[in-house]
C-alpha positions in Angstrom: -44.2 -4.9 3.3 -40.0 -4.0 2.7 -38.6 -2.1 5.2 -35.9 0.9 4.6 -34.0 2.5 7.5 -32.8 6.3 6.3 -30.7 8.1 8.4 -28.5 10.5 6.6 -26.3 13.7 7.7 -26.2 14.8 3.9 -29.8 15.2 3.4 -29.3 15.7 -0.8 -32.2 14.2 -2.4 -33.2 12.1 0.7 -37.1 13.2 0.7 -37.2 12.5 -3.4 -35.8 9.0 -2.1 -38.2 8.0 0.3 -41.1 9.2 -1.5 -39.9 6.9 -4.4 -39.5 3.9 -1.8 -43.3 4.5 -0.3 -44.5 4.9 -3.6 -43.2 1.4 -4.6 -44.7 0.3 -0.9 -42.1 0.6 1.6 -42.1 1.3 4.8 -39.8 3.9 6.2 -37.7 4.0 9.6 -35.9 7.1 10.5 -34.4 8.9 13.3 -33.6 12.7 14.5 -33.3 15.2 11.8 -33.9 12.8 8.9 -37.2 11.5 10.5 -39.0 15.4 11.1 -37.4 16.1 7.4 -39.5 13.5 6.1 -42.4 14.1 8.1 -42.4 17.4 7.4 -42.3 16.5 3.2 -45.4 14.3 4.3 -43.9 10.9 3.6 -46.9 8.8 5.6 -45.8 5.3 6.2 -42.5 6.5 8.5 -42.1 5.6 11.9 -39.1 6.5 14.5 -36.7 3.8 15.3 -37.3 4.3 19.0 -41.0 3.6 18.5 -39.7 0.4 16.1 -37.5 -0.9 18.4 -39.5 -0.2 21.6 -36.3 1.0 23.1 -35.9 5.1 23.6 -33.4 7.0 21.9 -30.9 7.6 25.0 -27.2 9.2 25.9 -27.3 12.3 24.0 -28.4 10.4 20.6 -25.3 7.7 21.0 -27.8 4.9 21.3 -30.7 4.9 18.4 -29.9 2.0 16.4 -27.9 0.0 18.4 -30.1 -2.9 19.4 -31.3 -6.3 18.2 -34.1 -5.0 16.6 -32.2 -3.1 13.9 -29.4 -5.5 13.8 -31.4 -8.8 13.7 -33.4 -7.1 10.5 -30.2 -6.1 9.2 -28.0 -9.6 9.4 -30.7 -12.2 8.8 -29.8 -14.4 6.1 -33.4 -15.2 4.4 -32.8 -18.4 3.0 -31.4 -20.0 6.3 -34.1 -21.6 8.6 -32.2 -21.2 11.9 -31.8 -17.7 11.1 -36.0 -17.4 10.4 -36.7 -19.0 13.4 -34.4 -16.8 15.8 -36.0 -13.8 14.4 -39.5 -15.1 14.7 -39.3 -16.0 18.2 -37.7 -12.7 19.2 -39.8 -10.9 16.9 -37.2 -9.1 14.9 -38.4 -8.0 11.5 -36.2 -7.7 8.1 -34.8 -4.2 7.5 -34.4 -4.9 3.5 -32.4 -1.4 2.8 -30.3 0.8 5.2 -29.4 4.3 3.9 -27.0 6.2 6.2 -23.9 8.7 5.4 -22.0 9.2 8.4 -21.5 12.1 10.8 -19.3 14.7 9.4 -16.1 14.1 10.8 -14.0 15.0 8.0 -15.8 18.6 8.2 -15.1 18.7 11.9 -11.5 17.3 11.4 -10.7 19.8 8.9 -12.3 23.1 11.1 -9.8 24.6 13.1 -12.3 26.1 15.4 -13.6 22.6 16.4 -12.8 21.4 19.8 -11.2 17.9 20.6 -14.2 17.0 22.2 -16.4 18.6 18.9 -14.7 15.8 16.5 -14.9 13.4 19.2 -18.4 13.6 19.1 -18.4 13.6 15.3 -17.2 10.0 15.6 -19.9 7.9 14.2 -20.8 4.7 16.0 -24.0 3.1 14.7 -24.0 4.7 11.5 -20.4 2.6 10.1 -22.1 -0.8 12.3 -25.4 -0.5 10.3 -23.9 -0.2 7.1 -21.3 -2.7 7.3 -23.7 -5.1 8.6 -26.2 -4.5 5.5 -22.8 -4.8 3.3 -22.1 -7.9 4.7 -25.6 -9.4 4.0 -25.8 -7.4 0.9 -28.0 -10.3 -0.9 -30.3 -9.5 1.2 -30.2 -6.1 2.7 -28.7 -3.3 0.4 -26.4 -0.3 1.8 -26.8 3.0 0.1 -24.2 5.7 1.1 -24.1 8.0 -1.8 -27.2 10.1 -2.8 -26.0 9.7 -6.6 -27.1 6.0 -6.2 -30.8 7.3 -5.3 -32.0 7.2 -9.0 -30.9 3.6 -9.9 -32.1 2.3 -6.9 -35.8 3.3 -7.4 -35.4 2.4 -11.3 -33.9 -1.2 -10.4 -36.7 -1.7 -7.9 -39.4 -0.5 -9.9 -37.9 -2.9 -12.3 -38.6 -5.7 -9.9 -35.5 -5.7 -7.7 -31.7 -4.6 -7.7 -29.4 -6.7 -9.7 -26.8 -9.0 -8.1 -23.9 -6.9 -9.7 -25.2 -3.6 -8.4 -25.7 -5.2 -4.7 -22.0 -5.9 -4.8 -21.4 -2.0 -6.0 -23.1 -0.5 -3.2 -21.2 -2.9 -0.8 -18.1 -2.0 -2.5 -18.9 1.7 -1.8 -19.7 1.0 1.8 -16.9 -0.5 2.7 -14.7 2.3 0.8 -16.3 4.9 3.0 -15.9 3.4 6.2 -12.3 2.3 5.3 -11.8 6.2 4.5 -13.7 7.2 7.4 -11.6 5.1 10.0 -8.6 6.3 8.4 -9.1 9.6 9.1 -10.2 8.9 12.6 -6.9 6.8 13.0 -5.0 10.0 11.6 -7.1 12.4 13.9 -6.4 10.1 17.4 -2.8 9.5 16.3 -2.3 13.6 15.8 -3.9 14.3 19.2 -1.3 11.8 21.1 1.7 13.2 19.9 3.7 13.6 23.2 3.6 9.5 23.2 6.2 8.5 20.1 4.7 5.1 20.1 1.4 6.4 18.7 3.0 6.9 15.4 3.1 10.8 15.2 6.1 11.6 13.1 8.1 15.0 13.3 6.7 16.3 10.2 6.2 14.8 6.5 8.4 14.9 3.6 8.7 18.7 4.3 8.8 20.6 7.4 5.5 22.1 6.6 3.7 18.8 6.3 2.3 16.9 9.4 2.5 13.2 9.2 1.7 10.3 11.3 2.4 6.3 10.7 -0.4 4.0 11.4 0.2 0.7 12.2 -1.3 -2.0 10.3 -2.6 -4.6 13.2 -3.0 -7.3 10.4 0.5 -7.4 9.2 2.9 -10.3 9.6 6.3 -11.5 8.3 9.1 -9.1 8.5 8.1 -5.5 9.5 9.7 -2.0 9.3 6.8 0.0 11.1 7.4 -1.8 14.7 10.7 -3.3 14.3 12.7 -3.2 17.0 15.0 0.0 17.5 18.8 -0.7 19.8 19.9 2.7 18.8 19.1 6.1 17.6 16.1 8.9 17.3 12.9 7.6 15.9 12.4 7.2 12.1 11.3 10.2 10.0 8.7 10.1 7.3 11.2 10.1 4.7 13.3 7.5 6.5 10.2 5.0 6.3 10.2 5.6 2.6 13.4 5.3 1.7 13.7 2.4 4.3 10.8 0.2 2.9 12.6 0.2 -0.6 16.1 -1.0 1.2 14.1 -3.6 3.1 12.3 -5.0 0.5 15.8 -5.5 -1.7 17.4 -6.8 1.2 14.5 -9.4 1.7 14.9 -10.6 -1.9 18.2 -12.0 -0.6 16.9 -13.4 2.3 17.3 -16.9 1.2 20.4 -16.4 -0.9 23.9 -18.3 -0.2 25.5 -15.2 -0.9 25.9 -12.0 1.3 23.6 -8.7 0.2 24.6 -5.1 1.1 23.0 -2.2 -0.2 22.8 1.6 0.6 19.6 3.6 -0.4 19.3 6.9 -1.2 16.3 8.7 -1.7 14.5 5.6 -2.1 17.5 4.7 -4.7 20.1 2.1 -4.3 23.5 4.0 -4.5 25.5 0.9 -3.9 24.2 -2.9 -3.6 26.7 -6.0 -4.0 26.8 -9.8 -2.7 29.6 -11.4 -1.6 31.0 -14.1 0.5 30.8 -12.4 3.8 28.6 -9.4 4.5 31.6 -7.5 5.3 32.9 -8.1 1.9 29.5 -7.4 0.2 29.3 -3.8 2.3 32.7 -3.0 1.5 31.9 -3.8 -2.3 28.5 -1.5 -1.9 30.2 1.1 -0.4 33.0 1.7 -3.0 30.8 1.4 -5.7 29.7 5.0 -5.4 31.1 6.1 -1.8 30.2 9.8 -2.5 26.1 9.1 -3.1 26.4 6.9 0.3 26.7 9.8 2.5 23.6 9.6 4.6 22.0 6.8 3.5 20.1 3.7 4.6 21.9 0.3 4.8 20.3 -3.1 4.6 21.7 -6.3 5.0 20.7 -9.9 4.5 23.1 -11.6 7.2 23.4 -10.7 10.9 26.0 -7.4 11.0 29.3 -8.1 12.4 32.0 -6.1 13.7 33.8 -5.9 10.6 30.9 -4.6 8.9 29.9 -2.1 11.7 33.5 -0.7 11.8 32.9 0.1 7.8 29.3 1.7 8.4 30.1 4.2 11.3 33.2 5.5 9.3 30.8 7.6 7.5 27.4 9.3 8.0 24.4 7.2 7.9 20.5 7.5 8.9 19.7 3.8 9.3 21.1 0.4 9.1 18.8 -2.9 9.2 19.4 -6.5 9.6 18.0 -9.8 10.6 20.3 -9.5 13.8 23.8 -7.7 15.4 26.7 -9.5 17.1 27.5 -8.2 20.6 30.6 -6.5 19.6 28.9 -5.3 16.1 26.1 -3.3 18.4 28.8 -1.5 20.6 30.5 -0.2 17.5 27.0 1.2 16.1 26.1 2.7 19.4 29.1 5.0 19.0 27.0 6.7 16.8 24.1 8.1 19.0 21.6 9.3 16.4 22.1 6.1 14.0 19.1 4.6 13.9 19.7 0.6 14.6 16.7 -1.8 13.5 16.1 -5.6 14.0 14.0 -6.9 11.4 11.7 -9.5 12.5 11.2 -12.7 10.8 13.4 -11.7 8.0 14.2 -15.3 6.9 10.5 -15.1 5.5 11.9 -13.2 2.9 9.2 -11.1 0.9 5.6 -11.5 2.1 2.3 -10.2 0.6 1.3 -6.7 1.4 -0.7 -3.8 -0.1 0.7 -0.6 -1.6 -1.7 2.1 -0.8 -1.6 5.9 -2.4 -3.9 8.5 -1.7 -5.0 10.7 -5.2 -7.6 13.3 -4.8 -10.8 11.7 -4.4 -9.6 8.2 -3.9 -7.0 5.6 -2.9 -5.4 3.2 -5.1 -4.4 0.0 -3.5 -2.3 -2.8 -5.2 -0.3 -5.9 -4.3 3.0 -5.3 -3.4 5.5 -6.2 -6.3 7.6 -9.4 -4.5 7.0 -11.4 -7.9 10.1 -12.9 -9.5 10.7 -14.5 -12.2 12.7 -18.1 -12.5 15.9 -17.3 -13.2 16.9 -20.9 -14.0 14.4 -20.8 -17.1 14.6 -16.8 -18.5 13.9 -16.8 -22.3 17.4 -16.5 -24.2 16.3 -15.4 -27.9 19.9 -14.3 -28.8 22.6 -16.0 -30.7 24.9 -15.1 -27.7 24.2 -16.3 -24.3 25.2 -15.2 -20.6 27.7 -17.4 -18.8 27.2 -18.6 -15.6 28.7 -15.6 -13.4 26.6 -13.4 -15.7 23.3 -15.1 -15.1 24.0 -14.4 -11.6 24.6 -10.6 -12.2 21.4 -10.6 -14.3 19.5 -11.9 -11.3 20.9 -9.1 -9.0 20.3 -6.6 -11.7 16.7 -7.5 -12.3 16.2 -7.2 -8.7 17.8 -4.0 -8.2 15.8 -2.5 -11.3 12.5 -3.3 -9.6 13.3 -0.6 -6.9 14.7 2.0 -9.2 12.0 4.5 -10.1 10.8 4.2 -14.1 12.4 4.5 -16.4 15.1 2.4 -14.9 18.3 1.1 -15.9 20.8 -0.5 -13.7 24.2 -1.9 -14.5 26.0 -4.9 -12.7 29.3 -6.6 -12.9 31.2 -9.3 -10.6 28.3 -9.2 -8.1 28.0 -5.4 -8.0 25.9 -2.6 -8.9 28.2 0.0 -11.0 25.5 2.6 -12.5 21.8 3.4 -12.1 19.2 5.8 -13.8 16.2 6.2 -12.6 12.9 8.3 -12.9 13.8 9.4 -16.4 10.9 10.0 -19.3 13.3 8.3 -21.8 14.8 4.6 -21.5 18.0 5.7 -23.3 18.4 8.9 -21.0 18.5 6.5 -18.3 20.6 4.1 -20.2 23.2 7.1 -20.5 23.0 7.8 -16.9 23.8 4.4 -15.9 26.7 4.0 -18.4 28.1 7.4 -17.7 28.1 6.4 -14.1 29.9 2.9 -14.3 32.4 4.7 -16.9 35.1 2.4 -18.2 34.2 -0.5 -15.5 31.3 -1.0 -17.7 33.1 -3.4 -20.0 31.9 -6.7 -19.8 28.8 -6.1 -17.7 25.2 -6.6 -17.6 22.3 -4.2 -18.1 18.9 -4.5 -16.1 15.9 -2.6 -17.7 12.4 -2.4 -15.8 10.4 -2.5 -19.0 11.1 -3.4 -22.8 13.4 -1.4 -24.9 11.0 0.0 -27.7 13.9 0.6 -30.0 17.4 -0.7 -30.5 19.1 2.5 -30.2 19.7 1.7 -26.2 21.2 -1.7 -27.7 23.8 0.5 -29.6 24.4 2.8 -26.7 25.2 -0.1 -24.5 27.3 -1.4 -26.9 29.8 1.6 -27.1 30.3 0.9 -23.3 31.0 -2.8 -23.8 28.0 -4.0 -22.1 27.8 -7.9 -22.7 24.2 -8.3 -22.5 20.7 -7.5 -20.8 17.7 -8.6 -18.8 14.4 -7.0 -19.5 10.9 -8.2 -19.6 10.5 -8.4 -23.6 6.9 -7.9 -25.1 7.7 -4.8 -27.1 6.3 -4.7 -31.0 10.0 -4.4 -32.0 11.4 -7.1 -30.0 12.7 -8.7 -33.0 14.6 -5.5 -34.4 16.1 -5.1 -30.6 17.1 -9.1 -30.7 18.7 -8.9 -34.7 21.0 -5.5 -33.0 22.0 -7.7 -30.4 22.9 -10.3 -32.7 24.8 -7.9 -35.0 27.0 -6.9 -32.4 27.1 -10.2 -30.4 25.3 -9.1 -27.3 22.8 -11.6 -25.6 19.3 -10.4 -24.1 17.5 -12.7 -21.8 13.5 -12.2 -20.9 12.1 -12.0 -18.0 8.2 -12.0 -18.9 7.2 -9.5 -16.4 7.8 -5.9 -16.5 9.3 -4.2 -13.2 7.6 -0.2 -13.2 8.0 1.5 -10.0 6.2 4.9 -10.3 
């Protein structure tokens, strides 16, 4: 006889679900309020967990299911002889389904009338443990966390059993639930320890009326912003972290470069970026490209900061400077600005390493890989009659790395290793082109343009030609590629294709 353990806070449809299981020949284990509700509804093949385990419920309900009798039944691999012998020797019965939705921590957390102690008591321990165990053993034990799945489960069981695909779906829902549940709890604890900056409590979010915390990722490795050593200045704000992330990723894309690289970021967008023979030369070029926008910026370097660079940095107001290391005399100069955050990025030479990008939307969380992929710049397709020179190829590489961190639709203008103009966050690629070229002005003569997506029409080429742009780096792949290439050939411009898009939304 298959066994289901049912213990739910949200009791929507639970009686009908238990009755359906019972009609299919299942035995039901339950606890507390769920047990009483099922008993009152007339579910007969019903047993309390304490009677099943032979161990009493205790510690004000904190111990109900945390026993070998439960977890042995959840975790046994049914096709493993050693597991079978262990369970037989220790009188452990299989549990084939676990229906649990967790203590209502969110409702308690959101209720301003609830005390700290109330919130702590609503942190579920046994529930997450059971459904995670079942999800891990998904082939043999099904975790059920969503009442919307009750009917499908009963239907499939009546037809002979749950499909392999549906079992995976149930496991996915389980780990999604526990991930968000633990995220809420982590935020709660960070907020409750606001007097300790090390815990991640931030002064506020994007605006002063928004609360915010930083939750450290214990699984992260490589070059890290969270946890970077701070040599000077006050703690980072929410906006500091957001802007610094783009600056760091850009600098890391030059971690293995033979040339020095420096950038200044404002509002997550590069206002200055350049390569040079020395770090001070690279920074000077980056700053002079847009000295007005650089005020209050975030600086990232791909080389140790020397005194000459530090003296340039303190000559105007900046929020943050990040580098792999600092010369002693450079650090002395930087510390003359008491509020300037000076960060050493650990493991910088590893360059861009894999990471997740997480974005919350109402009702869910989007998770994707961090975009660290780059094309092979030595083998880019060049479908036009004109071709870039060696120096222009270097500019094209710089342009592509830069345009990847500018909000789409994005265009950047680069010449002689310096970003001269940028246009980002536009609904029209033509508008982005116009903004970037107007910013570059007369200096755009002979420069190259980077576009984070293909040109849908030749009009962007025509505008660029008016400013004297030599050519483009862009993904290609438009239905109008032939028309765009033909226009380039007509006006004597080149285009090289990366074959990959660089959207940043």
